[in-house]
C-alpha positions, 0 to 999 in steps of 0.5 A: 094389795095388788096395786101395792104389790105392783108398785113395790116391783115397779122400780123404773116407774118409781124413779119417775114418780119421784120427779113427776110428783115434784115437777107435775109435767101434766098439770092442767092436762086431761088424758083419756086411756084405754088399757087393760085395767089391772094392777100394773096399769093402775100404777101407771095411771096413778103415776100420770095422776100424780104428775098432775093429769086429770084422767079417765080410763076404760078397758081396751078389752071386754075380758081383761079387767081386774074388778078388784083393781077397778074398785080400788082405783075408784074407791081408794084413789078417786079415779074415774074408771069405766071397766069390768070383766065380762062386758058386752060389746055395747057396754065396752064401746059405751065405756070408751065413749065415757072416757072420751067425754073428758075431752082429752088433750092426750090419748093413751091407747091399746089396740087403737079403738079410742083413736078410731072412735075419735076419727069416725064419730067423735071428730069434735074432740080432734081440735083439743087433742095434741097427740097420744101413744099406742101400746100394741102391735095391732094398734100400730098397724091401724095407725100406720094404715090411717097415716098412709090413707091421710086421715090421721089428724094428730101425732101418735107415738108407736110405743110398741116398737121401742126397743125397751118395749118389744124386746122385753114386753112382747117376748118375755112378757107375752111368753110367760103370761100366755103360758100362765093364762093357758095353764090357769084355764086348762090345767093341762100338761104341756110336756110332750104335747104338740103345739102350733104357734101362729106368728113368729114376731116378738110375741110368737118368739116368746110363746114358742120359747116358753112352750119349748121350755115346758117340753112341748114339741113346737111348730111355727106357722108364718107368712113372712119367709124371713121370720120362717127361716129364723124359726127354723134356725131357732130349732122349731119346725115350720109348717102351714096351719091347715097341715100342722093343726092336724097333729096339734094338741094346742094352737096359740095365735099371736099375729095381729091378723084375722082368720089365722085359724079358720073354721075349715082348719078346725074341721081338720084339727086333731080331736079335742084340740085346745085353741088360744089367742094371744093377739089383741082382738078375738078374730085371729081364731074365726070365732063368729064362724065357729059360733054360727056353724058349730052344732053344739056348744058346752062350757067345760071349764070356767074359761073353756068352751067345747064346740062340736063341729059339723063333721063331729070334731070337737075343739076347745076354745079358751076365753072366746078367743080373746087374749088369753094372758089377761082373759085367763091370767094376770097379764105380763109380769110386773117388772116387764110392764114397769119398763113399758109403762115408764116408756109410755109416761116419758113419751107422754111427757115428750109429747107435752113438751114438743107437740107444737113441732109434731105433724099428724103422723106416727112417730117412733119413740126417741132413742134417749127415752129408750136409753133412759129407761134401760139405764134406770132398769140396770141401776135398779138391778145393780148392774154396771156396764162399760162405757166407750172411751173418747178414743173409742168414740173417735175411732167409731166415727172415723172412716179411714182408721185401719188395723 
């Protein structure tokens, strides 16, 4: 039912499916995927399979799988999926390796773990890989560091920074789904509460916007002075974490950086503060130090653990600090992921057609793919827009026409 519901609301992928079923752009190719295994991802995987691919899929996070969807993909669609909600660290990496045992031509990654494993200890696979896609901010940071270090061995596309991805997925998707995950985990009122949002990239913007819309008083913490000014001009307070946390009822991190909320910050926090992370890895809130230094740990709700610190303070952590929108919620809205996965599918097709021309670097998504996804989405919404006339095009390209 969840897969069918997602498919019914994924009009852009549905449009691509009509062509992929006929043309089979991935015929004879093997694709290894590490994504959050839930309904929208399932429809994306089926789109590639219907396009001719042989594929295996693992989860890119130990807590983000929807077990019902995993079972359906296996039993109803004959797909090789290695994922379950609540995996151990060892099981998580074992499943990534089983996915790579396919000896893939293409890698589709979320967070960069598949690419990292290939380069560190599965280098025998490199000769067969023509390239791949990366879905998220954290993974793109990894890839660009690899490129800078000269170790990236095949071309990778930065899907995260495509306009039709980060304008909508990161902002509206993360904003709504983070709110959904926090509400599902806590059932606590946001109106009138003080909320600190760490990071004011597109994800942080979406979270701050949605928290403000629920009546919260929002403070943003940032390290980028330009983004900090933007947050001020968007109507938010801006402050340093070690100060803002003293009055916060909630802190939500969305930075892609480690130790954004340190144990020392927690010692200064408002008693019974609720901490949540919307970034890819569970190191934005210093989880390991919290586990090792706290003097008491108590499960207070299904997804919430309360820790008593050395100074007697209590902090509540949602889902072990893992990305709250999937660990405690249903992930991004269907229509948002429809656009993101359409970009993924079209970039994979572009890679198949052009891999012989590509170098082992990080590429941006071609503008024509962004434009195509936007056009299909507008068509599905029944929205028509104007077009420049030939005279306007000529005017825009001229440098010597005045008023």
